Backbone of each chain as ProteinMPNN parsed JSONL, in Angstrom:
{"seq_chain_A": "MNLSLKSSVKNGLAVMALAVAIPACVTINIYFPAAAAEKAADKLIDDIWQLKNSEKANPAEPASVNPAK", "coords_chain_A": {"N_chain_A": [[86.805, 2.734, -63.777], [84.579, 3.101, -61.986], [82.792, 2.377, -64.054], [83.987, -0.623, -64.962], [83.007, -1.562, -61.941], [80.405, -1.493, -61.771], [79.845, -3.329, -64.307], [80.868, -5.535, -62.832], [79.269, -6.391, -60.831], [76.556, -6.468, -62.651], [77.307, -8.833, -63.74], [77.879, -10.848, -61.82], [75.927, -10.946, -60.541], [74.709, -12.159, -62.711], [75.199, -14.348, -62.566], [74.882, -15.612, -60.295], [71.692, -15.627, -60.437], [71.934, -17.935, -62.766], [73.194, -19.951, -61.186], [70.988, -20.369, -59.786], [68.846, -20.987, -61.213], [69.5, -23.371, -62.543], [69.578, -25.423, -61.518], [67.195, -25.485, -60.509], [65.761, -26.002, -62.649], [65.963, -28.758, -63.222], [65.731, -29.445, -60.875], [62.868, -29.904, -60.913], [62.105, -31.475, -63.271], [62.902, -34.013, -62.827], [61.002, -34.556, -61.117], [58.556, -36.102, -59.549], [54.936, -36.007, -60.795], [52.758, -35.846, -58.432], [49.814, -35.355, -57.738], [49.419, -35.471, -60.912], [49.269, -37.855, -61.325], [48.149, -39.04, -59.876], [44.904, -38.246, -60.901], [45.486, -39.601, -63.385], [45.335, -41.492, -63.029], [42.735, -42.246, -61.465], [41.064, -41.812, -63.59], [41.7, -43.606, -65.617], [40.875, -45.8, -63.97], [38.19, -45.645, -63.591], [37.309, -46.085, -66.184], [38.479, -48.547, -66.736], [37.03, -49.791, -64.547], [34.536, -49.231, -65.292], [33.466, -46.946, -63.743], [31.624, -44.283, -63.957], [29.865, -44.545, -65.645], [27.147, -42.828, -65.206], [27.771, -40.244, -65.762], [28.857, -40.464, -68.163], [26.662, -40.396, -69.906], [25.369, -37.922, -69.807], [26.648, -36.051, -71.115], [25.639, -36.334, -73.728], [23.263, -34.648, -73.556], [23.164, -31.729, -73.042], [24.162, -31.33, -75.85], [21.571, -31.521, -76.746], [20.048, -29.483, -75.939], [21.84, -27.075, -76.486], [20.393, -26.908, -79.864], [17.743, -25.863, -79.771], [18.44, -23.023, -78.732]], "CA_chain_A": [[86.548, 2.337, -62.461], [82.855, 2.846, -61.628], [82.066, 1.308, -65.061], [83.653, -1.614, -64.022], [82.404, -2.328, -61.141], [78.834, -1.693, -62.541], [79.631, -4.479, -64.951], [81.003, -7.226, -62.431], [78.426, -6.313, -60.47], [75.889, -7.303, -63.158], [78.005, -10.388, -63.974], [77.633, -11.801, -60.505], [74.499, -11.214, -60.376], [73.499, -12.784, -63.683], [75.852, -15.959, -62.424], [74.6, -16.141, -59.171], [71.119, -16.164, -60.966], [71.482, -18.786, -63.386], [73.043, -21.11, -60.182], [69.652, -20.737, -58.659], [67.483, -21.04, -62.177], [69.796, -24.391, -63.139], [69.656, -26.649, -60.705], [65.591, -25.292, -60.353], [65.081, -26.741, -63.587], [66.775, -30.04, -62.757], [64.927, -30.643, -60.139], [60.729, -29.468, -61.317], [62.046, -31.736, -64.166], [62.902, -34.893, -62.125], [59.975, -34.245, -59.716], [57.152, -37.431, -59.681], [54.2, -34.916, -60.612], [51.608, -37.175, -57.794], [48.458, -35.004, -57.607], [48.846, -35.372, -61.982], [49.155, -39.147, -61.266], [46.587, -39.332, -59.36], [44.044, -38.103, -61.348], [45.683, -40.194, -64.546], [44.813, -43.402, -61.914], [41.472, -42.271, -60.97], [40.736, -42.034, -64.694], [42.065, -45.131, -66.308], [40.1, -47.092, -63.506], [36.608, -45.044, -64.146], [37.291, -46.475, -67.286], [38.103, -49.768, -66.537], [35.788, -50.46, -63.512], [33.225, -48.406, -65.675], [32.414, -46.41, -62.39], [30.945, -43.092, -64.28], [28.685, -44.508, -66.889], [25.859, -41.862, -65.876], [28.172, -39.406, -66.138], [29.091, -40.523, -69.239], [25.647, -40.219, -70.082], [25.153, -36.825, -69.674], [27.275, -34.87, -72.618], [24.215, -35.871, -74.57], [22.292, -33.732, -72.955], [23.325, -30.576, -73.686], [23.87, -30.863, -77.521], [20.777, -32.152, -77.612], [20.04, -28.372, -75.35], [22.125, -26.565, -77.694], [20.198, -26.213, -80.918], [17.305, -25.033, -79.465], [18.837, -21.615, -78.2]], "C_chain_A": [[85.11, 1.735, -62.056], [82.02, 1.93, -62.821], [82.468, -0.347, -65.075], [82.939, -2.482, -63.57], [80.838, -2.533, -61.287], [78.845, -3.323, -63.098], [80.025, -5.802, -63.828], [80.043, -6.621, -61.414], [77.003, -7.429, -61.066], [76.303, -8.651, -63.454], [77.631, -11.264, -63.13], [76.003, -11.715, -60.486], [73.337, -12.127, -61.642], [74.051, -14.288, -63.045], [75.136, -16.256, -61.684], [72.473, -16.396, -59.731], [70.895, -17.582, -62.199], [72.104, -20.135, -62.73], [71.884, -21.124, -59.315], [69.28, -21.205, -59.631], [68.15, -22.925, -62.654], [69.482, -25.556, -62.531], [68.27, -26.953, -60.53], [65.429, -26.075, -61.221], [65.599, -28.047, -63.45], [65.771, -30.987, -61.665], [63.76, -30.638, -60.239], [60.781, -30.573, -62.506], [61.934, -33.382, -63.906], [62.003, -35.464, -61.044], [59.163, -34.687, -60.206], [55.844, -36.3, -59.754], [52.465, -36.005, -59.778], [50.67, -37.048, -57.546], [48.451, -35.266, -59.308], [48.793, -37.116, -62.421], [48.395, -39.627, -60.858], [45.916, -39.836, -60.106], [44.085, -39.123, -62.563], [44.728, -41.582, -64.025], [43.408, -43.1, -62.456], [40.469, -42.402, -62.66], [40.616, -42.732, -65.606], [40.905, -46.088, -65.527], [38.425, -47.209, -63.116], [36.36, -45.351, -65.016], [37.33, -47.793, -67.385], [37.184, -50.509, -65.669], [34.513, -50.218, -64.376], [32.72, -48.199, -64.505], [31.322, -45.057, -63.108], [30.01, -43.155, -65.761], [27.538, -43.942, -66.796], [26.559, -41.092, -65.877], [28.798, -38.993, -67.876], [28.118, -40.205, -70.121], [25.058, -38.896, -70.386], [25.684, -35.827, -70.621], [26.319, -34.916, -73.345], [23.392, -35.29, -74.804], [22.513, -32.155, -73.559], [23.461, -30.062, -74.992], [22.988, -31.178, -78.02], [19.645, -30.313, -76.703], [20.091, -27.268, -76.848], [21.103, -26.01, -79.02], [18.812, -25.9, -80.618], [17.426, -24.036, -79.198], [18.717, -20.954, -79.177]], "O_chain_A": [[84.665, 0.6, -61.882], [81.078, 1.149, -62.692], [81.61, -1.225, -65.166], [82.413, -3.506, -64.006], [80.207, -3.542, -60.97], [78.199, -4.262, -62.633], [79.523, -6.915, -63.987], [80.897, -5.802, -61.07], [76.534, -8.451, -60.566], [75.481, -9.563, -63.369], [77.117, -12.335, -63.452], [75.167, -12.614, -60.408], [72.165, -12.504, -61.659], [73.306, -15.267, -63.074], [74.446, -17.225, -61.999], [71.974, -17.434, -59.296], [69.794, -18.094, -62.402], [71.863, -21.23, -63.237], [71.807, -21.783, -58.278], [69.157, -22.397, -59.349], [67.297, -23.712, -63.066], [69.143, -26.587, -63.112], [67.865, -28.109, -60.408], [64.893, -27.115, -60.839], [65.111, -28.328, -64.545], [65.34, -32.134, -61.544], [63.262, -31.53, -59.551], [59.66, -30.816, -62.951], [61.123, -34.054, -64.542], [62.157, -36.454, -60.33], [58.692, -34.169, -61.219], [55.703, -35.658, -58.714], [51.535, -36.571, -60.352], [50.052, -38.016, -57.104], [47.252, -35.358, -59.569], [48.402, -37.56, -63.5], [47.839, -40.63, -61.307], [45.83, -41.037, -60.362], [43.001, -39.589, -62.915], [43.845, -42.295, -64.501], [42.951, -43.509, -63.523], [39.395, -42.995, -62.764], [39.686, -42.692, -66.412], [40.189, -46.897, -66.116], [37.712, -48.106, -62.666], [35.174, -45.171, -65.291], [36.436, -48.377, -67.998], [36.662, -51.589, -65.942], [33.521, -50.927, -64.207], [31.796, -48.867, -64.041], [30.188, -44.988, -62.634], [29.639, -42.303, -66.569], [26.712, -44.103, -67.694], [25.709, -40.3, -66.285], [29.045, -37.955, -68.489], [28.498, -39.717, -71.185], [24.214, -38.842, -71.281], [25.057, -34.789, -70.837], [25.872, -33.859, -73.79], [22.746, -35.203, -75.848], [21.905, -31.68, -74.519], [23.136, -28.943, -75.389], [22.902, -31.3, -79.242], [18.477, -30.208, -77.078], [19.285, -26.866, -77.688], [21.019, -24.795, -79.201], [18.436, -25.43, -81.692], [16.317, -23.514, -79.314], [18.954, -19.747, -79.138]]}, "seq_chain_B": "MKKILFGILMIAGFLSSQLALAAADLELNTPAISALKSGMQQRHSQLAGFYASGAIGLTRDGLIAVKEANAVALKDRQSLNSLVASENNDRNALYKEIAVANGHAEWEAEIRSTFAQRWVQKAQSGWWYQDANGWAKR", "coords_chain_B": {"N_chain_B": [[70.349, -1.835, -65.036], [67.717, -1.856, -65.703], [68.183, -3.889, -67.437], [69.161, -6.357, -66.2], [67.147, -6.348, -64.045], [64.851, -7.439, -65.695], [65.931, -9.668, -67.067], [66.04, -11.043, -64.798], [62.865, -11.38, -64.79], [62.215, -12.732, -66.378], [63.539, -15.297, -66.416], [62.105, -16.02, -63.89], [59.336, -16.164, -65.296], [60.342, -18.516, -66.801], [60.769, -20.46, -65.49], [58.068, -20.523, -63.448], [56.359, -21.28, -66.051], [57.877, -23.845, -67.083], [57.056, -25.21, -63.883], [54.457, -25.153, -64.398], [53.68, -27.715, -66.632], [55.007, -29.526, -65.265], [52.658, -29.685, -63.338], [50.815, -30.085, -65.387], [48.542, -32.173, -67.432], [49.377, -36.09, -66.803], [50.35, -37.907, -69.844], [48.057, -40.151, -71.398], [46.891, -40.982, -73.814], [48.28, -42.694, -75.791], [48.382, -45.706, -78.293], [48.964, -47.647, -77.282], [48.511, -47.406, -74.338], [45.529, -46.92, -74.728], [44.816, -49.563, -76.103], [45.512, -51.441, -73.848], [43.979, -50.593, -71.886], [41.183, -51.326, -72.638], [41.04, -53.783, -72.978], [42.011, -54.146, -70.527], [39.177, -53.632, -69.322], [37.252, -55.134, -70.962], [37.819, -57.816, -69.734], [37.303, -56.94, -67.35], [34.798, -57.694, -66.493], [34.632, -60.514, -66.426], [35.644, -60.45, -64.111], [34.592, -59.493, -62.054], [32.963, -60.878, -60.244], [34.712, -62.481, -58.949], [36.359, -60.508, -57.469], [34.45, -59.522, -55.883], [32.99, -62.236, -54.716], [35.43, -62.404, -52.554], [37.553, -64.278, -54.288], [39.688, -63.348, -55.095], [41.928, -60.583, -54.612], [43.035, -57.064, -54.264], [47.011, -56.011, -54.275], [49.28, -54.997, -52.784], [51.227, -54.005, -54.458], [49.66, -52.714, -56.893], [48.425, -54.784, -58.314], [46.346, -57.689, -58.707], [45.568, -60.637, -56.765], [45.319, -64.186, -56.492], [42.855, -64.988, -53.801], [41.541, -66.319, -52.262], [41.013, -69.065, -53.253], [39.482, -71.464, -52.522], [36.596, -70.135, -53.189], [36.092, -70.494, -55.107], [35.059, -72.939, -58.152], [36.484, -75.89, -58.414], [36.503, -76.446, -60.662], [36.992, -74.039, -62.345], [39.448, -72.937, -61.444], [41.502, -72.721, -62.704], [41.09, -71.889, -65.044], [40.374, -68.992, -63.315], [43.111, -68.356, -62.461], [44.804, -68.213, -64.859], [43.231, -65.999, -65.931], [43.688, -64.239, -63.538], [46.516, -64.163, -64.673], [46.866, -62.804, -67.02], [45.521, -60.407, -66.098], [47.311, -59.21, -64.813], [49.584, -59.028, -66.291], [49.08, -57.065, -68.025], [48.06, -55.196, -66.123], [51.066, -54.453, -65.151], [51.704, -53.943, -67.975], [50.615, -51.618, -68.323], [51.733, -49.734, -66.618], [54.234, -49.3, -66.647], [54.105, -48.106, -69.594], [52.49, -45.509, -68.726], [54.577, -44.513, -67.593], [56.639, -44.523, -69.899], [54.941, -42.981, -72.086], [54.452, -40.33, -71.03], [57.359, -39.664, -70.928], [59.416, -40.494, -68.906], [60.467, -43.236, -67.968], [61.765, -43.961, -65.639], [60.196, -43.092, -63.52], [57.399, -45.35, -62.974], [57.698, -47.065, -60.953], [56.513, -44.984, -58.821], [53.836, -44.727, -60.112], [53.221, -47.247, -60.415], [52.937, -47.533, -57.821], [50.535, -45.498, -56.754], [48.818, -46.158, -58.139], [48.187, -48.715, -57.28], [47.166, -47.56, -54.512], [44.843, -46.192, -55.725], [43.511, -48.196, -57.376], [42.85, -49.485, -54.359], [41.537, -47.457, -52.977], [39.132, -47.391, -55.062], [37.553, -49.186, -55.054], [34.382, -51.478, -55.428], [32.268, -51.859, -51.79], [33.411, -54.798, -49.362], [35.11, -56.039, -51.165], [38.59, -57.25, -51.591], [41.852, -56.229, -50.297], [45.023, -55.82, -49.645], [46.854, -55.037, -47.369], [49.799, -53.42, -45.221], [49.432, -55.271, -42.778], [48.347, -57.288, -44.197], [45.507, -59.527, -45.589], [42.794, -57.595, -46.348], [38.824, -55.537, -45.925], [37.765, -54.292, -47.6]], "CA_chain_B": [[70.098, -2.368, -63.671], [66.407, -2.738, -66.434], [68.776, -5.141, -67.743], [69.309, -7.195, -64.788], [64.993, -6.588, -63.663], [64.279, -7.61, -67.041], [66.414, -10.521, -66.618], [65.191, -11.957, -63.575], [61.64, -11.729, -64.785], [62.408, -13.648, -67.123], [63.849, -16.731, -65.489], [61.078, -16.099, -62.935], [58.408, -17.012, -66.017], [61.189, -19.774, -66.693], [61.026, -21.174, -64.211], [57.16, -21.019, -63.923], [55.884, -22.395, -67.209], [58.312, -25.511, -66.561], [56.112, -25.294, -62.911], [52.806, -25.332, -65.055], [54.037, -28.111, -67.62], [54.802, -30.572, -64.43], [51.498, -29.72, -62.777], [49.899, -30.507, -66.433], [47.971, -33.496, -66.769], [49.867, -37.256, -68.453], [49.837, -38.092, -70.742], [47.002, -41.291, -71.79], [46.205, -40.766, -75.203], [48.756, -43.388, -76.555], [47.866, -46.669, -79.028], [49.77, -48.719, -76.473], [47.607, -47.492, -73.461], [44.592, -47.479, -74.873], [44.496, -51.085, -76.517], [45.122, -51.95, -72.477], [42.608, -50.278, -70.996], [40.312, -51.526, -73.35], [41.672, -55.401, -72.825], [40.937, -54.67, -68.783], [37.918, -52.565, -68.973], [36.622, -56.327, -70.956], [38.454, -58.557, -68.945], [37.11, -56.521, -66.045], [33.529, -58.089, -66.363], [35.353, -61.644, -66.092], [37.008, -60.379, -62.956], [34.057, -58.587, -60.884], [32.246, -61.65, -59.631], [35.684, -62.902, -58.358], [36.197, -59.773, -56.408], [33.289, -59.706, -54.915], [33.524, -63.513, -53.788], [36.529, -62.794, -52.609], [38.574, -65.066, -54.539], [40.741, -62.442, -55.422], [42.447, -59.066, -54.233], [44.272, -55.903, -54.615], [47.739, -56.426, -53.629], [49.703, -53.35, -52.268], [52.418, -53.952, -55.714], [48.704, -52.396, -57.969], [48.661, -55.851, -58.992], [45.834, -58.772, -58.41], [46.386, -62.389, -56.117], [44.164, -64.955, -56.103], [43.066, -64.631, -52.117], [40.795, -67.822, -51.144], [41.074, -70.632, -54.607], [38.308, -72.538, -52.535], [35.687, -69.612, -53.145], [35.87, -70.894, -56.808], [35.083, -73.996, -58.306], [38.005, -76.609, -58.667], [36.977, -76.939, -62.651], [37.042, -73.108, -62.52], [40.341, -72.605, -60.852], [42.921, -72.791, -63.667], [40.448, -70.553, -65.872], [40.925, -67.347, -62.765], [44.253, -68.256, -62.64], [45.157, -67.334, -66.255], [42.79, -64.573, -65.633], [44.623, -63.088, -62.72], [48.111, -63.752, -65.063], [46.651, -61.995, -67.909], [45.452, -58.746, -65.746], [48.842, -58.197, -63.785], [50.968, -58.658, -67.288], [48.774, -56.065, -68.512], [48.719, -53.932, -65.632], [52.676, -54.039, -65.211], [52.077, -53.204, -68.754], [50.061, -49.845, -68.319], [52.422, -49.065, -65.352], [55.25, -49.095, -67.809], [53.334, -47.024, -70.996], [52.115, -44.747, -68.713], [55.855, -44.101, -67.897], [56.842, -44.424, -71.261], [54.461, -42.177, -72.354], [55.519, -39.298, -70.125], [59.144, -39.482, -71.561], [60.047, -40.548, -67.814], [60.729, -44.738, -67.781], [61.478, -44.286, -64.352], [58.698, -43.092, -62.703], [56.677, -46.576, -63.615], [57.242, -47.719, -59.765], [55.896, -44.366, -57.85], [53.14, -45.062, -60.774], [52.693, -48.095, -59.703], [52.368, -47.491, -56.031], [49.771, -44.443, -56.944], [47.633, -46.522, -58.941], [47.478, -49.323, -56.453], [46.115, -46.725, -53.709], [43.884, -45.707, -56.125], [42.595, -49.176, -56.967], [42.272, -49.865, -53.113], [39.991, -46.76, -52.759], [37.821, -47.045, -55.892], [37.513, -50.756, -55.264], [33.501, -51.991, -54.335], [32.804, -52.941, -50.5], [33.59, -56.043, -49.434], [36.14, -56.58, -52.547], [39.846, -57.437, -50.393], [42.851, -55.581, -50.506], [46.497, -56.335, -48.971], [47.724, -53.891, -46.657], [51.134, -53.651, -44.1], [49.203, -56.544, -42.108], [47.628, -58.279, -45.015], [44.464, -59.034, -45.973], [41.674, -56.931, -45.499], [37.61, -55.594, -46.594], [36.842, -52.427, -47.983]], "C_chain_B": [[68.208, -2.452, -64.21], [66.461, -4.591, -66.348], [68.364, -6.648, -67.101], [67.521, -7.288, -64.431], [64.298, -7.593, -64.997], [64.879, -9.629, -67.044], [65.869, -11.857, -65.547], [63.87, -12.377, -63.526], [61.362, -12.829, -65.987], [62.973, -15.088, -67.06], [62.925, -17.396, -64.842], [59.925, -16.973, -64.135], [59.044, -18.15, -66.838], [60.415, -20.644, -66.136], [58.98, -21.661, -64.205], [56.497, -21.418, -64.822], [56.556, -23.361, -66.819], [57.224, -25.953, -64.899], [55.256, -26.026, -63.485], [52.982, -26.892, -65.984], [54.065, -29.513, -66.271], [53.552, -30.449, -63.166], [50.51, -30.263, -64.037], [49.422, -31.667, -66.483], [48.971, -35.045, -67.827], [49.285, -37.38, -68.893], [49.051, -39.669, -71.099], [46.977, -41.527, -72.67], [47.618, -41.312, -76.637], [47.615, -44.674, -77.117], [47.832, -47.749, -77.748], [48.922, -48.702, -75.15], [45.93, -47.967, -73.539], [43.934, -49.289, -75.184], [44.867, -51.929, -74.65], [43.961, -52.019, -71.74], [41.616, -50.699, -71.968], [40.086, -53.126, -73.324], [41.117, -55.454, -71.109], [40.04, -54.39, -68.629], [36.854, -54.945, -69.454], [36.675, -57.18, -69.992], [37.453, -58.325, -67.07], [34.922, -57.622, -65.569], [33.473, -59.977, -65.872], [35.568, -61.745, -64.607], [35.768, -60.029, -61.506], [33.458, -59.831, -60.015], [33.364, -62.383, -58.297], [36.207, -62.022, -56.89], [35.169, -59.497, -54.924], [32.663, -60.945, -53.854], [34.553, -63.477, -52.662], [37.802, -64.326, -52.78], [39.448, -64.671, -54.935], [40.708, -61.643, -54.692], [42.933, -58.319, -54.274], [44.923, -56.359, -53.796], [48.086, -55.162, -53.431], [50.791, -52.883, -53.479], [51.249, -53.673, -56.825], [48.702, -53.673, -58.576], [46.766, -56.451, -58.257], [46.12, -60.028, -57.957], [44.648, -62.715, -55.927], [44.342, -65.319, -54.366], [42.622, -65.429, -51.655], [40.442, -68.53, -52.366], [39.855, -71.258, -53.91], [37.329, -71.421, -52.883], [35.288, -70.387, -54.705], [36.124, -72.639, -56.91], [36.093, -75.071, -58.794], [38.129, -76.704, -60.449], [37.567, -75.214, -63.395], [38.459, -72.626, -62.207], [41.704, -71.924, -62.08], [42.273, -71.405, -64.612], [40.952, -69.069, -64.897], [42.209, -67.8, -62.443], [44.676, -67.65, -64.261], [44.692, -65.688, -66.62], [43.601, -63.634, -64.775], [46.201, -62.797, -63.229], [47.712, -63.032, -66.43], [46.492, -60.321, -66.973], [46.473, -58.308, -65.012], [49.402, -58.245, -64.994], [49.989, -57.428, -67.552], [48.636, -54.72, -67.69], [50.032, -53.247, -65.136], [52.845, -53.303, -66.811], [51.693, -51.764, -69.146], [51.018, -48.726, -67.325], [53.65, -48.267, -66.402], [54.689, -47.315, -68.834], [53.146, -46.192, -70.297], [53.617, -43.34, -68.313], [56.589, -43.564, -68.549], [56.478, -43.337, -72.128], [55.092, -40.861, -72.32], [56.681, -38.819, -70.086], [60.051, -39.998, -69.885], [60.035, -42.209, -67.109], [60.657, -44.96, -66.051], [60.369, -43.829, -62.948], [57.684, -44.364, -62.54], [56.53, -46.885, -62.027], [56.285, -46.487, -59.098], [54.757, -44.705, -58.867], [51.972, -46.428, -60.195], [51.982, -48.079, -58.064], [51.106, -46.468, -56.302], [48.52, -45.157, -57.511], [47.405, -47.752, -57.743], [47.023, -48.959, -54.596], [44.68, -46.148, -54.273], [42.992, -47.034, -56.615], [41.587, -49.957, -55.508], [40.816, -48.479, -53.261], [38.815, -46.456, -53.25], [37.017, -48.332, -55.161], [35.591, -50.994, -54.113], [33.796, -52.195, -52.656], [32.671, -54.236, -50.331], [34.254, -57.117, -50.709], [37.603, -56.503, -50.903], [41.128, -57.453, -50.968], [44.266, -56.076, -49.239], [46.936, -54.517, -48.468], [48.64, -54.111, -45.809], [50.376, -54.772, -43.505], [48.121, -58.123, -42.664], [46.317, -57.923, -45.426], [43.147, -58.582, -45.356], [40.665, -56.228, -46.185], [37.662, -54.338, -46.581], [35.626, -52.832, -47.525]], "O_chain_B": [[67.397, -2.951, -63.429], [65.871, -5.586, -65.926], [67.62, -7.581, -67.403], [66.847, -8.302, -64.615], [63.301, -8.312, -64.943], [64.108, -10.588, -67.024], [65.506, -13.031, -65.619], [63.442, -13.256, -62.777], [60.38, -13.52, -66.257], [62.622, -15.91, -67.907], [62.682, -18.602, -64.871], [59.664, -18.164, -63.97], [58.281, -18.763, -67.584], [59.523, -21.409, -66.501], [58.539, -22.689, -64.718], [55.695, -22.231, -64.363], [55.916, -24.046, -66.022], [56.685, -27.06, -64.905], [55.124, -27.237, -63.309], [51.837, -27.34, -65.937], [53.212, -30.398, -66.341], [53.636, -31.144, -62.154], [49.471, -30.843, -63.721], [49.79, -32.419, -65.58], [49.171, -35.068, -69.041], [48.064, -37.227, -68.854], [49.925, -40.526, -70.967], [47.051, -42.753, -72.743], [47.884, -40.807, -77.727], [46.458, -44.784, -76.709], [46.894, -48.457, -77.383], [48.56, -49.801, -74.731], [45.29, -48.806, -72.906], [43.009, -49.926, -74.679], [44.346, -53.022, -74.425], [43.265, -52.89, -71.219], [40.902, -49.697, -71.948], [39.003, -53.619, -73.641], [40.327, -56.219, -70.555], [39.606, -54.829, -67.564], [36.226, -55.68, -68.691], [35.661, -57.39, -69.327], [37.146, -59.085, -66.151], [34.297, -57.927, -64.553], [32.599, -60.544, -65.217], [35.658, -62.794, -63.97], [35.996, -60.248, -60.316], [33.561, -59.59, -58.812], [33.038, -62.702, -57.154], [36.395, -62.465, -55.757], [35.208, -59.367, -53.701], [32.125, -60.827, -52.753], [34.586, -64.411, -51.861], [38.478, -64.999, -52.001], [40.31, -65.481, -55.274], [39.737, -61.562, -53.94], [44.069, -58.774, -54.408], [44.486, -56.949, -52.808], [47.376, -54.23, -53.809], [51.195, -51.723, -53.556], [51.516, -54.26, -57.873], [49.123, -53.556, -59.726], [46.113, -55.74, -57.495], [46.917, -60.675, -58.636], [43.592, -62.181, -55.585], [45.343, -65.717, -53.771], [43.01, -65.67, -50.512], [39.217, -68.568, -52.483], [39.032, -71.665, -54.73], [36.45, -72.275, -53.005], [34.169, -70.695, -55.116], [36.862, -73.378, -56.258], [36.482, -74.811, -59.933], [39.076, -76.892, -61.212], [38.223, -75.054, -64.424], [38.7, -71.644, -62.909], [42.465, -70.956, -62.086], [42.793, -70.306, -64.803], [41.669, -68.2, -65.395], [42.373, -67.006, -61.517], [44.769, -66.439, -64.462], [45.238, -64.726, -67.161], [44.077, -62.555, -65.127], [46.969, -61.936, -62.8], [48.75, -62.615, -66.945], [47.203, -59.338, -67.182], [46.557, -57.153, -64.593], [50.041, -57.195, -65.069], [50.517, -56.498, -66.944], [48.889, -53.586, -68.097], [50.199, -52.07, -64.818], [53.683, -52.435, -67.056], [52.215, -50.998, -69.956], [51.04, -47.496, -67.279], [53.817, -47.095, -66.736], [54.868, -46.103, -68.715], [53.644, -45.25, -70.914], [53.73, -42.133, -68.529], [57.197, -42.522, -68.303], [57.306, -42.754, -72.828], [55.894, -40.351, -73.103], [57.082, -37.845, -69.451], [61.267, -39.824, -69.814], [59.669, -42.405, -65.95], [59.934, -45.696, -65.381], [60.039, -44.268, -61.846], [56.981, -44.11, -61.561], [55.369, -46.988, -61.63], [55.176, -46.908, -58.771], [54.259, -45.558, -58.132], [50.804, -46.561, -59.832], [50.959, -48.472, -57.502], [50.254, -47.066, -55.645], [47.374, -44.743, -57.336], [46.284, -47.698, -57.238], [46.694, -49.768, -53.728], [43.713, -45.774, -53.609], [41.802, -47.021, -56.303], [40.506, -50.541, -55.433], [39.623, -48.599, -53.538], [37.866, -45.83, -52.777], [35.85, -48.217, -54.787], [35.413, -50.836, -52.906], [34.876, -52.515, -52.161], [31.899, -54.881, -51.04], [34.052, -58.285, -51.041], [37.558, -55.986, -49.787], [41.562, -58.25, -51.8], [44.123, -56.614, -48.141], [47.17, -53.429, -48.994], [48.493, -55.247, -45.358], [51.002, -55.727, -43.964], [47.592, -59.125, -42.182], [45.866, -56.794, -45.616], [42.579, -58.955, -44.329], [41.092, -55.972, -47.311], [37.607, -53.503, -45.679], [34.673, -52.054, -47.534]]}, "name": "protein", "num_of_chains": 2, "seq": "MNLSLKSSVKNGLAVMALAVAIPACVTINIYFPAAAAEKAADKLIDDIWQLKNSEKANPAEPASVNPAKMKKILFGILMIAGFLSSQLALAAADLELNTPAISALKSGMQQRHSQLAGFYASGAIGLTRDGLIAVKEANAVALKDRQSLNSLVASENNDRNALYKEIAVANGHAEWEAEIRSTFAQRWVQKAQSGWWYQDANGWAKR"}
């Protein structure tokens, strides 16, 4: 009696957990990643309009500093 | 009881990994996107002067349009029109390609409106853009 009560509580909890988890997955997957899209847009626009030319030139500097260490 | 706790932890872990995936960067490194990007980069050197003179401006739907054809010599208007048409073809293709490259073709409209806002934000001062009230100057 006690055992079957325990297992039915277990089953109930498992069902509840799934009931919460499954719709959550669906919701997250169709959610539009606004922040990531904005970042992607900024990156492409910087490239197309060549707005970050000075920053692009910089990564070459650390490379020339490293061998001296 | 331990099993249930473990199960809940597993589910929480799974959910947070999904969240992390959703928050990750969008995929931009595809041949199609790179080709569109370099084409638009080259075209921009021809378009830059037209943005500055107000001949063209940024539209609300993430494209460009001829705003003031009179700012351009009559003989150059046809080539300006075809530049604008090519740019808009590439922009439309770019929004679609980003959506497809990320496995969500249905994101195209939201990607377009994100770009529409960012083009305007990054536009140089003096360039024109459309808002709800019509043309405005950066």
